[in-house]
MARPASE-423729 format. One line per 2 residues: number of its first residue (from 1); their letters; for each residue x, y, z of N, C-alpha, C. Coordinates in steps of 0.1 Angstrom, whole numbers, plus 5000, padded with zeros to 4 digits. Example, Ala and Ser with C-alpha at 12.3 -4.5 7.8 and 13.67 -1.06 7.14 Angstrom:
1) as) 5132/4943/5078/5123/4955/5078/5132/4967/5078 | 5128/4978/5071/5137/4989/5071/5129/5000/5079
END
This chain:
1) mr) 7548/4874/7185/7545/4860/7189/7531/4856/7185 | 7521/4865/7187/7507/4862/7184/7506/4860/7169
3) ty) 7513/4868/7161/7512/4867/7146/7517/4853/7142 | 7528/4849/7148/7533/4835/7145/7523/4824/7149
5) ye) 7518/4824/7161/7510/4813/7166/7496/4813/7159 | 7492/4825/7155/7478/4826/7149/7478/4820/7135
7) lg) 7490/4816/7130/7490/4809/7117/7485/4795/7119 | 7485/4790/7131/7480/4777/7134/7490/4765/7132
9) ee) 7502/4768/7129/7512/4758/7125/7517/4749/7137 | 7515/4755/7149/7521/4748/7161/7514/4734/7163
11) qa) 7502/4733/7159/7494/4721/7161/7501/4708/7155 | 7508/4710/7144/7514/4699/7137/7529/4698/7139
13) rl) 7535/4708/7146/7549/4709/7146/7556/4696/7151 | 7551/4691/7162/7558/4680/7168/7555/4666/7162
15) ad) 7545/4667/7152/7542/4654/7145/7548/4654/7131 | 7552/4665/7126/7557/4666/7112/7572/4666/7112
17) ga) 7578/4656/7105/7593/4656/7104/7600/4649/7115 | 7612/4644/7112/7619/4636/7122/7624/4645/7133
19) vg) 7628/4657/7131/7633/4665/7142/7622/4668/7152 | 7610/4672/7147/7599/4674/7157/7596/4661/7164
21) hl) 7596/4650/7157/7593/4637/7164/7603/4634/7174 | 7616/4637/7172/7627/4635/7181/7625/4643/7194
23) ey) 7622/4656/7192/7619/4665/7203/7608/4660/7212 | 7597/4656/7205/7585/4651/7213/7589/4638/7220
25) er) 7595/4629/7214/7598/4616/7221/7608/4618/7232 | 7618/4626/7230/7628/4628/7241/7622/4636/7252
27) tr) 7613/4646/7250/7607/4653/7260/7598/4644/7269 | 7591/4636/7263/7582/4626/7270/7591/4617/7279
29) ei) 7602/4612/7273/7611/4603/7280/7616/4610/7293 | 7621/4622/7292/7627/4630/7303/7616/4633/7313
31) vl) 7604/4637/7309/7594/4640/7318/7589/4627/7326 | 7589/4616/7320/7584/4604/7327/7594/4599/7337
33) rh) 7606/4604/7337/7616/4600/7347/7612/4605/7361 | 7604/4616/7361/7601/4623/7374/7587/4624/7377
35) lp) 7578/4621/7368/7563/4623/7370/7559/4613/7381 | 7550/4618/7390/7543/4608/7399/7534/4600/7391
37) pp) 7529/4588/7396/7520/4580/7388/7506/4586/7387 | 7499/4582/7376/7485/4587/7375/7477/4581/7386
39) pa) 7466/4587/7389/7459/4599/7383/7464/4612/7389 | 7476/4615/7391/7481/4628/7396/7477/4639/7387
41) vv) 7476/4651/7393/7472/4663/7385/7485/4670/7379 | 7485/4671/7366/7496/4678/7359/7491/4690/7352
43) ad) 7498/4701/7355/7495/4714/7348/7504/4716/7336 | 7498/4717/7325/7506/4719/7312/7504/4734/7309
45) ig) 7514/4742/7313/7513/4757/7312/7520/4761/7300 | 7513/4769/7292/7518/4773/7279/7519/4761/7270
47) gg) 7508/4752/7271/7508/4739/7265/7504/4739/7250 | 7503/4751/7244/7500/4752/7230/7487/4745/7226
49) pg) 7487/4738/7215/7474/4731/7211/7472/4718/7219 | 7481/4715/7228/7478/4704/7237/7484/4690/7234
51) ry) 7494/4689/7226/7500/4676/7223/7504/4669/7235 | 7511/4675/7244/7515/4669/7257/7503/4666/7266
53) sh) 7494/4676/7266/7482/4674/7274/7474/4661/7270 | 7472/4659/7257/7465/4647/7253/7473/4634/7256
55) wl) 7486/4635/7255/7495/4624/7259/7493/4620/7274 | 7494/4630/7282/7492/4628/7296/7478/4623/7300
57) ag) 7468/4629/7294/7454/4624/7297/7453/4610/7293 | 7459/4606/7281/7458/4592/7277/7465/4582/7286
59) lg) 7475/4587/7294/7481/4579/7304/7474/4578/7317 | 7463/4586/7318/7455/4585/7330/7456/4597/7340
61) yq) 7464/4607/7336/7466/4619/7344/7454/4628/7343 | 7452/4636/7354/7443/4647/7354/7451/4659/7349
63) vv) 7446/4665/7338/7454/4675/7332/7447/4689/7332 | 7455/4699/7336/7451/4713/7336/7459/4720/7325
65) hr) 7453/4725/7315/7460/4731/7304/7457/4746/7304 | 7468/4754/7303/7466/4768/7302/7476/4773/7291
67) dl) 7471/4783/7283/7479/4789/7272/7474/4803/7270 | 7484/4811/7266/7481/4825/7263/7473/4828/7250
69) mp) 7473/4818/7241/7467/4820/7228/7453/4814/7228 | 7443/4821/7226/7429/4816/7225/7428/4805/7214
71) lh) 7435/4806/7203/7435/4796/7192/7440/4783/7197 | 7450/4783/7205/7455/4770/7210/7445/4763/7220
73) va) 7438/4771/7228/7428/4765/7237/7416/4760/7228 | 7412/4767/7218/7402/4763/7209/7406/4750/7202
75) ql) 7418/4749/7197/7423/4737/7190/7423/4725/7199 | 7427/4727/7212/7427/4716/7221/7412/4711/7224
77) qe) 7404/4721/7226/7390/4717/7229/7383/4710/7217 | 7387/4714/7205/7381/4708/7193/7387/4694/7192
79) sq) 7399/4692/7194/7405/4678/7193/7400/4669/7204 | 7396/4674/7215/7390/4666/7225/7376/4661/7220
81) lq) 7369/4669/7214/7356/4665/7208/7358/4654/7198 | 7368/4656/7189/7370/4647/7178/7374/4633/7183
83) qa) 7382/4634/7194/7387/4621/7200/7377/4614/7209 | 7366/4622/7213/7355/4616/7221/7361/4610/7234
85) qd) 7370/4617/7241/7376/4612/7253/7365/4610/7263 | 7367/4600/7272/7357/4598/7283/7359/4608/7294
87) ag) 7350/4609/7303/7351/4619/7313/7363/4619/7321 | 7369/4607/7323/7381/4605/7331/7393/4611/7325
89) ar) 7393/4613/7312/7405/4618/7305/7403/4632/7300 | 7393/4639/7304/7391/4652/7300/7401/4662/7305
91) id) 7404/4672/7297/7414/4682/7300/7408/4695/7304 | 7411/4701/7315/7406/4714/7319/7415/4725/7312
93) sa) 7409/4732/7302/7417/4741/7294/7411/4755/7294 | 7420/4765/7295/7416/4779/7295/7427/4788/7291
95) va) 7424/4800/7287/7434/4810/7284/7440/4816/7297 | 7453/4817/7298/7459/4823/7310/7474/4827/7306
97) da) 7479/4836/7314/7493/4840/7313/7501/4832/7323 | 7512/4827/7319/7521/4818/7327/7526/4826/7340
99) rd) 7526/4839/7339/7531/4847/7350/7520/4850/7361 | 7508/4846/7357/7496/4850/7366/7485/4840/7364
101) ld) 7486/4828/7370/7477/4817/7367/7465/4817/7376 | 7454/4812/7371/7441/4811/7379/7440/4798/7387
103) la) 7452/4793/7391/7452/4780/7398/7456/4783/7413 | 7451/4775/7422/7454/4777/7436/7468/4772/7440
105) da) 7472/4778/7451/7485/4774/7456/7486/4759/7459 | 7497/4753/7456/7500/4738/7459/7488/4729/7455
107) sv) 7483/4731/7442/7471/4724/7438/7474/4713/7427 | 7487/4712/7423/7490/4702/7412/7502/4694/7416
109) da) 7503/4682/7411/7514/4673/7414/7526/4674/7405 | 7525/4681/7394/7536/4684/7385/7533/4695/7376
111) vl) 7543/4702/7371/7541/4713/7362/7550/4712/7349 | 7544/4713/7338/7551/4714/7325/7551/4728/7321
113) ll) 7563/4734/7319/7565/4747/7314/7574/4746/7302 | 7567/4741/7291/7575/4737/7279/7575/4747/7268
115) gp) 7569/4759/7271/7568/4769/7260/7570/4784/7265 | 7565/4787/7277/7566/4801/7281/7579/4808/7281
117) ly) 7590/4801/7285/7603/4807/7286/7608/4811/7273 | 7603/4805/7262/7607/4809/7248/7603/4823/7245
119) hl) 7593/4828/7251/7587/4841/7247/7587/4852/7257 | 7595/4850/7267/7596/4861/7277/7611/4866/7276
121) dq) 7613/4877/7270/7626/4882/7268/7632/4890/7279 | 7624/4892/7290/7629/4899/7302/7632/4888/7313
123) hq) 7643/4890/7319/7647/4880/7330/7637/4879/7341 | 7631/4891/7345/7622/4891/7356/7609/4884/7353
125) dr) 7605/4884/7340/7593/4877/7335/7595/4862/7335 | 7607/4858/7331/7610/4843/7331/7610/4838/7345
127) va) 7616/4845/7354/7617/4841/7368/7602/4841/7374 | 7594/4851/7370/7580/4851/7375/7573/4839/7370
129) al) 7574/4835/7358/7567/4823/7353/7572/4810/7360 | 7585/4809/7363/7590/4798/7371/7585/4798/7385
131) ae) 7584/4810/7391/7579/4811/7405/7565/4808/7405 | 7557/4812/7395/7543/4808/7395/7541/4793/7393
133) ar) 7550/4787/7386/7549/4772/7385/7552/4766/7399 | 7562/4772/7406/7565/4767/7419/7553/4769/7429
135) ri) 7546/4781/7427/7535/4784/7436/7524/4773/7435 | 7520/4769/7423/7509/4760/7421/7513/4746/7424
137) ar) 7526/4743/7425/7530/4729/7427/7530/4725/7441 | 7526/4713/7444/7527/4709/7458/7542/4706/7462
139) pg) 7545/4707/7475/7559/4705/7479/7564/4692/7474 | 7576/4693/7468/7583/4681/7462/7579/4678/7448
141) ap) 7569/4685/7443/7564/4682/7429/7574/4686/7419 | 7576/4679/7408/7585/4682/7397/7580/4694/7388
143) vf) 7589/4702/7384/7586/4713/7375/7595/4712/7363 | 7590/4711/7351/7598/4709/7339/7598/4721/7331
145) aa) 7610/4727/7329/7611/4740/7322/7619/4738/7309 | 7614/4741/7298/7621/4740/7285/7626/4753/7280
147) ai) 7637/4753/7273/7643/4766/7268/7649/4763/7254 | 7649/4773/7246/7656/4772/7233/7671/4775/7236
149) nr) 7679/4766/7230/7694/4768/7232/7699/4781/7225 | 7708/4788/7230/7713/4800/7225/7718/4799/7211
151) wa) 7724/4787/7207/7730/4785/7194/7721/4777/7185 | 7708/4776/7188/7699/4768/7180/7697/4773/7166
153) mr) 7696/4786/7164/7695/4791/7151/7707/4789/7142 | 7719/4791/7147/7731/4788/7139/7731/4773/7136
155) ld) 7728/4764/7145/7729/4750/7142/7718/4745/7133 | 7706/4750/7136/7694/4744/7129/7691/4752/7116
157) dv) 7689/4765/7116/7685/4772/7105/7697/4774/7095 | 7709/4776/7100/7720/4779/7091/7727/4766/7087
159) lr) 7732/4758/7097/7740/4746/7094/7732/4735/7088 | 7721/4732/7094/7713/4720/7090/7704/4724/7078
161) rr) 7696/4734/7079/7686/4737/7068/7691/4747/7058 | 7703/4753/7060/7708/4762/7050/7698/4773/7045
163) ry) 7691/4779/7055/7681/4788/7052/7687/4802/7047 | 7700/4803/7048/7706/4815/7043/7705/4816/7028
165) eq) 7702/4805/7021/7700/4806/7007/7687/4813/7003 | 7677/4813/7012/7664/4820/7009/7664/4833/7017
167) lp) 7672/4834/7028/7671/4845/7037/7685/4851/7038 | 7689/4860/7030/7703/4865/7029/7708/4872/7042
169) dl) 7698/4877/7050/7702/4885/7062/7703/4875/7074 | 7701/4863/7072/7700/4853/7084/7713/4854/7092
171) ek) 7724/4852/7086/7737/4851/7093/7740/4864/7101 | 7735/4876/7095/7738/4889/7102/7731/4889/7115
173) ml) 7720/4881/7117/7712/4881/7129/7719/4874/7141 | 7729/4865/7137/7734/4856/7147/7742/4863/7158
175) ep) 7750/4874/7155/7758/4880/7165/7749/4886/7176 | 7739/4895/7173/7731/4900/7183/7723/4890/7190
177) le) 7718/4880/7183/7710/4869/7190/7719/4862/7200 | 7731/4858/7196/7739/4850/7205/7745/4858/7216
179) rt) 7745/4871/7215/7749/4880/7225/7738/4883/7235 | 7725/4885/7230/7714/4890/7239/7704/4879/7242
181) gr) 7703/4869/7233/7693/4858/7234/7680/4861/7227 | 7679/4873/7222/7666/4877/7216/7665/4873/7201
183) it) 7655/4865/7198/7653/4861/7184/7643/4870/7178 | 7648/4878/7168/7639/4888/7161/7634/4881/7149
185) pl) 7622/4886/7144/7616/4880/7132/7624/4881/7119 | 7625/4870/7112/7632/4870/7099/7624/4876/7088
187) yp) 7611/4875/7090/7601/4880/7080/7588/4881/7087 | 7578/4888/7082/7565/4890/7089/7559/4877/7092
189) gs) 7555/4875/7105/7549/4863/7110/7559/4852/7113 | 7572/4854/7113/7581/4844/7116/7583/4843/7132
191) fv) 7590/4833/7136/7591/4830/7150/7599/4841/7157 | 7595/4845/7169/7602/4854/7178/7603/4848/7191
193) gy) 7614/4851/7199/7615/4845/7212/7628/4848/7219 | 7631/4839/7228/7643/4841/7236/7651/4828/7237
195) ah) 7664/4828/7236/7672/4816/7236/7682/4817/7248 | 7683/4806/7256/7690/4806/7268/7705/4800/7266
197) rp) 7714/4805/7274/7726/4798/7277/7723/4788/7288 | 7729/4776/7288/7726/4766/7299/7727/4772/7313
199) ee) 7738/4779/7316/7740/4784/7330/7729/4795/7333 | 7725/4802/7323/7714/4812/7325/7701/4805/7330
201) lr) 7698/4794/7323/7686/4787/7327/7687/4781/7341 | 7699/4776/7344/7701/4771/7358/7698/4782/7368
203) ae) 7704/4794/7365/7703/4805/7375/7689/4809/7376 | 7681/4810/7366/7667/4814/7367/7659/4804/7374
205) vr) 7661/4792/7372/7654/4782/7380/7656/4783/7395 | 7669/4786/7398/7672/4787/7413/7667/4801/7418
207) aa) 7667/4811/7410/7661/4824/7414/7647/4823/7417 | 7640/4813/7412/7625/4811/7414/7623/4802/7426
209) al) 7634/4800/7434/7633/4791/7446/7629/4777/7443 | 7633/4772/7431/7632/4758/7428/7645/4751/7429
211) hl) 7644/4738/7433/7656/4730/7435/7659/4723/7422 | 7670/4726/7415/7673/4721/7402/7678/4706/7404
213) ts) 7672/4697/7397/7675/4683/7397/7684/4679/7386 | 7681/4684/7374/7689/4681/7362/7687/4691/7351
215) lv) 7697/4692/7342/7696/4701/7330/7701/4692/7319 | 7693/4690/7309/7698/4681/7298/7695/4688/7284
217) sv) 7703/4683/7275/7700/4686/7261/7690/4676/7255 | 7679/4682/7250/7668/4673/7246/7672/4664/7233
219) eg) 7677/4671/7223/7680/4664/7210/7695/4661/7209 | 7703/4668/7216/7717/4666/7214/7721/4669/7200
221) pa) 7732/4665/7195/7736/4667/7181/7729/4659/7171 | 7720/4649/7175/7714/4640/7166/7705/4647/7156
223) fl) 7700/4659/7159/7691/4665/7150/7698/4670/7137 | 7711/4671/7138/7719/4675/7126/7721/4664/7116
225) lg) 7717/4652/7119/7719/4640/7110/7711/4642/7097 | 7717/4642/7086/7710/4644/7073/7701/4632/7070
227) dl) 7704/4620/7075/7695/4609/7073/7687/4605/7086 | 7684/4615/7094/7677/4612/7106/7663/4605/7104
229) pe) 7655/4608/7094/7643/4601/7092/7645/4586/7090 | 7656/4582/7082/7659/4568/7079/7664/4561/7092
231) rl) 7672/4568/7099/7677/4562/7112/7666/4559/7122 | 7657/4569/7123/7646/4567/7133/7636/4556/7128
233) ad) 7636/4553/7115/7627/4543/7110/7632/4529/7112 | 7645/4528/7113/7652/4515/7115/7654/4512/7130
235) pe) 7649/4501/7135/7649/4498/7150/7663/4499/7156 | 7673/4493/7149/7687/4493/7155/7693/4507/7154
237) dr) 7691/4514/7143/7696/4527/7141/7689/4537/7151 | 7677/4535/7153/7669/4543/7163/7675/4541/7177
239) rv) 7677/4529/7180/7683/4526/7194/7696/4533/7196 | 7705/4533/7185/7718/4539/7186/7717/4554/7187
241) vl) 7708/4560/7180/7706/4575/7180/7701/4579/7194 | 7691/4572/7200/7686/4576/7213/7696/4573/7224
243) dt) 7703/4562/7223/7713/4559/7233/7724/4569/7233 | 7728/4573/7221/7738/4583/7220/7734/4597/7227
245) ir) 7722/4601/7224/7716/4613/7230/7716/4612/7245 | 7712/4601/7250/7711/4599/7265/7725/4599/7271
247) al) 7735/4593/7264/7749/4593/7269/7755/4607/7270 | 7750/4616/7261/7756/4629/7260/7748/4640/7267
249) eq) 7736/4637/7271/7726/4647/7275/7730/4656/7286 | 7739/4652/7295/7743/4661/7306/7758/4664/7306
251) vp) 7765/4661/7295/7779/4665/7294/7779/4680/7293 | 7786/4687/7302/7786/4701/7302/7790/4708/7289
253) el) 7801/4702/7284/7806/4708/7271/7797/4707/7259 | 7787/4698/7260/7778/4695/7249/7764/4700/7251
255) lg) 7761/4707/7262/7747/4711/7264/7743/4721/7253 | 7752/4728/7247/7749/4738/7237/7748/4732/7223
257) ag) 7749/4718/7222/7750/4712/7208/7736/4708/7203 | 7726/4710/7211/7712/4707/7206/7704/4720/7205
259) th) 7691/4718/7201/7683/4730/7200/7675/4733/7212 | 7672/4723/7221/7664/4726/7233/7671/4721/7245
261) ll) 7669/4728/7256/7673/4724/7269/7661/4721/7278 | 7662/4712/7287/7650/4709/7296/7656/4707/7310
263) at) 7651/4717/7318/7655/4716/7332/7644/4709/7340 | 7648/4700/7349/7639/4694/7359/7642/4699/7372
265) ah) 7632/4705/7379/7634/4710/7392/7622/4705/7401 | 7624/4708/7414/7613/4704/7423/7610/4716/7432
267) aq) 7597/4717/7435/7592/4727/7445/7596/4723/7459 | 7600/4733/7466/7605/4730/7480/7594/4735/7490
END
């Protein structure tokens, strides 16, 4: 994990390409359905280089950013200086483990957990991260937990991007991955992580004593469109793409058709 993130590529991932843009836009849309109004305090846990933190600060929220990677914290702090944000929009950022945060009980109005569950391959660690999010959230506060879909590699790397042409062993990895959820490295420095089944994510949220409000597919099958950049650039085509994703986002039979799942829960 550290080898992958120390390449520094996460900073541009959500801004480069139509698929990253779709993930970013849809995640913001889903989060805004449940966020309290600014200037509420939002904790962006495992927030990477801070793309969502900057977005929230720009909306007037007080943002607490924590990430395991020192590089990500440094990137966020550097981007704050470059953007010359005023004091009201500053982000409190520090290195921390999602399972053991330096934040007080019931101290935030919402929690974003959009990355940590990707990289905890043990059930007890994922539940611990969710429980820690619940601990720091005030009663009734929303907790947003993202997961990689169990079939994301088959759909994205194999079917969409045809990466088997460059990586002959790619398809051999699918059986153990889809059985265990563990994403092993394809090559030195490549992504490693954990991929959820939808019902597994539901169960872990509930095991952390959170009340599950919704579980949706973030991108749905739209990320497979070969002409996605052109469709998102055209206003009418963009509307159709997004409306279709929204119509399908909670259909049980189709939750596995996208690359990311997003659970919305509330602290009790």
